[in-house]
C-alpha positions as CSV (number, residue, x, y, z in Angstrom):
1,M,3.9,32.0,8.4
2,Y,5.3,29.6,5.8
3,E,7.7,31.2,3.4
4,S,7.2,29.6,0.0
5,S,7.6,30.7,-3.5
6,G,5.0,28.0,-4.3
7,A,2.3,30.1,-2.6
8,G,3.0,32.9,-5.1
9,R,3.2,30.4,-7.9
10,L,-0.4,29.2,-7.2
11,K,-1.7,32.8,-7.3
12,T,0.2,33.4,-10.5
13,L,-1.3,30.2,-12.1
14,R,-4.8,31.1,-10.9
15,E,-4.7,34.7,-12.1
16,Q,-3.1,33.8,-15.5
17,S,-6.0,31.3,-15.9
18,G,-8.4,34.1,-15.2
19,L,-9.9,32.4,-12.2
20,T,-11.0,33.8,-8.8
21,Q,-10.2,31.9,-5.7
22,Q,-13.9,30.9,-5.5
23,E,-13.8,29.6,-9.1
24,L,-10.7,27.6,-8.5
25,S,-12.3,26.2,-5.4
26,R,-15.4,25.1,-7.3
27,Q,-13.3,23.5,-10.0
28,T,-10.9,21.6,-7.7
29,G,-12.9,21.0,-4.5
30,V,-10.3,22.8,-2.4
31,S,-12.0,25.3,-0.2
32,R,-11.6,29.0,-1.1
33,S,-10.3,29.8,2.4
34,L,-7.6,27.1,2.1
35,I,-6.6,28.5,-1.3
36,S,-6.4,32.0,0.2
37,Q,-4.3,30.9,3.1
38,W,-2.1,28.8,0.8
39,E,-1.6,31.8,-1.5
40,N,-0.7,34.1,1.4
41,G,1.8,31.6,2.9
42,V,-0.3,31.2,6.1
43,I,-0.4,27.4,5.8
44,S,1.3,24.5,4.1
45,V,-1.1,22.2,2.4
46,S,-1.1,18.4,2.0
47,L,0.5,16.6,-0.9
48,A,-3.0,15.4,-1.9
49,T,-4.3,19.0,-2.2
50,K,-1.2,20.0,-4.2
51,K,-1.7,17.1,-6.5
52,R,-5.4,18.0,-7.0
53,V,-4.6,21.6,-7.9
54,A,-1.5,20.7,-10.0
55,A,-3.7,18.2,-12.0
56,Y,-6.2,20.9,-12.6
57,F,-3.6,23.3,-14.0
58,G,-1.8,20.5,-15.8
59,V,1.5,21.2,-14.0
60,D,3.8,19.1,-11.8
61,V,3.4,19.4,-8.1
62,S,7.0,20.7,-8.0
63,E,5.8,23.7,-9.9
64,L,3.3,24.5,-7.1
65,D,6.2,24.1,-4.6
66,G,8.0,26.8,-6.5
67,E,10.7,24.6,-7.8
68,A,9.9,25.5,-11.4
69,T,9.5,28.8,-13.0
70,C,7.5,29.7,-16.1
71,A,7.1,33.1,-17.6
72,Q,4.3,32.0,-20.0
73,A,0.6,32.0,-19.2
74,A,-0.7,29.1,-17.2
75,P,-2.0,26.3,-19.3
76,R,-5.8,25.8,-19.3
77,P,-7.0,22.6,-17.7
78,S,-7.1,19.7,-20.1
79,Q,-10.4,18.6,-21.6
80,A,-10.0,15.3,-19.6
81,V,-9.8,17.2,-16.4
82,R,-12.8,19.4,-17.3
83,D,-14.8,16.3,-18.3
84,S,-14.0,14.6,-15.0
85,L,-15.6,17.4,-13.0
86,P,-19.2,16.7,-11.9
87,P,-21.9,18.3,-14.0
88,R,-23.6,21.4,-12.8
89,V,-27.1,20.8,-11.3
90,E,-29.9,23.2,-11.0
91,M,-30.9,23.6,-7.4
92,S,-33.6,25.4,-5.4
93,A,-32.5,28.4,-3.3
94,A,-33.0,26.3,-0.2
95,A,-30.8,23.5,-1.6
96,R,-28.1,26.1,-2.6
97,Q,-28.2,27.5,0.9
98,E,-27.8,24.1,2.5
99,M,-25.0,23.2,0.1
100,S,-23.3,26.4,0.9
101,E,-23.5,25.8,4.6
102,L,-22.3,22.2,4.1
103,A,-19.4,23.4,2.0
104,A,-18.4,25.9,4.6
105,Q,-18.5,23.2,7.3
106,Y,-16.5,20.9,5.1
107,A,-13.9,23.6,4.3
108,A,-13.5,24.4,8.0
109,L,-13.1,20.7,8.9
110,N,-10.8,20.1,5.9
111,H,-8.6,23.1,7.0
112,K,-8.5,21.8,10.6
113,L,-7.6,18.3,9.4
114,E,-4.8,19.5,7.2
115,Q,-3.4,21.5,10.1
116,M,-3.6,18.5,12.4
117,L,-2.0,16.2,9.8
118,G,0.8,18.6,9.3
119,R,1.8,18.3,12.9
120,L,1.8,14.5,13.1
121,T,4.9,12.3,13.1
122,Q,5.4,9.6,10.5
123,D,4.3,6.9,13.0
124,E,1.2,8.9,13.9
125,L,0.4,9.3,10.2
126,T,0.8,5.6,9.7
127,A,-1.6,4.9,12.6
128,V,-4.1,7.3,11.1
129,R,-3.9,5.6,7.7
130,E,-4.4,2.2,9.4
131,S,-7.4,3.5,11.3
132,A,-8.9,5.0,8.2
133,A,-8.5,1.7,6.4
134,R,-10.3,-0.1,9.2
135,M,-13.1,2.5,9.1
136,A,-13.4,2.2,5.3
137,Q,-13.7,-1.6,5.8
138,A,-16.4,-1.1,8.4
139,V,-18.3,1.2,6.0
140,E,-18.0,-1.3,3.1
141,T,-19.3,-4.1,5.4
142,E,-22.3,-1.9,6.5
143,L,-23.1,-1.3,2.8
144,V,-23.1,-5.0,2.1
145,F,-25.4,-5.6,5.0
146,R,-27.8,-2.9,3.7
147,Q,-27.7,-4.4,0.2
148,V,-28.5,-7.9,1.6
149,K,-31.4,-6.3,3.5
150,A,-32.6,-4.6,0.3
151,F,-32.4,-8.0,-1.5
152,Q,-34.4,-9.6,1.3
153,D,-37.1,-6.9,0.9
154,R,-37.0,-7.2,-2.9
155,P,-35.5,-10.5,-4.1
156,D,-35.0,-9.8,-7.8
157,A,-32.0,-10.5,-10.1
158,A,-30.7,-6.9,-10.0
159,S,-30.6,-6.9,-6.2
160,R,-29.0,-10.3,-6.1
161,D,-26.3,-9.1,-8.6
162,E,-25.6,-6.0,-6.5
163,V,-25.2,-8.1,-3.4
164,L,-22.9,-10.5,-5.1
165,R,-20.7,-7.7,-6.5
166,A,-20.6,-6.0,-3.1
167,V,-19.6,-9.3,-1.3
168,E,-16.9,-10.0,-3.9
169,A,-15.5,-6.5,-3.5
170,L,-15.6,-6.8,0.3
171,M,-13.9,-10.2,0.1
172,G,-11.2,-8.9,-2.2
173,Q,-10.5,-6.0,0.2
174,G,-10.0,-8.5,3.1
175,N,-7.3,-10.3,1.0
176,G,-5.4,-7.1,0.3
């Protein structure tokens, strides 16, 4: 178990904002189970997760790490943060069920990934980053191929412009 005053700080911020773990999960994209384990000091979360939650509450990451104390109520998320969240969409019961199942699978995978990343050395993390960059490049290349195919099937100006933008973006990534 990780001993961290940051774990208690997250719970305090969440409760002072009048949020349940599920509501915070929906607002930040961090799984409810990860939030629960973080609050209970069971796990240590990645910096990216801390940044996402800190941005939502409008606090520094250091405050989530327990390095800052604050007796006042937690600030409400800024309008910019609320505006950046995806709009709510009406879904059928079947779609909600499928989304719920996918969210649970994602949460489980995200949790396992965070645990695995926490055990990696710096060299291993660098290798993972490089591998992820190569995979992202492969995905972008595949998307360009698909846009070219769509243009071949429907050669109009809009399709041509999409292909040109995608190729320019891909060529720009290769130079970086």
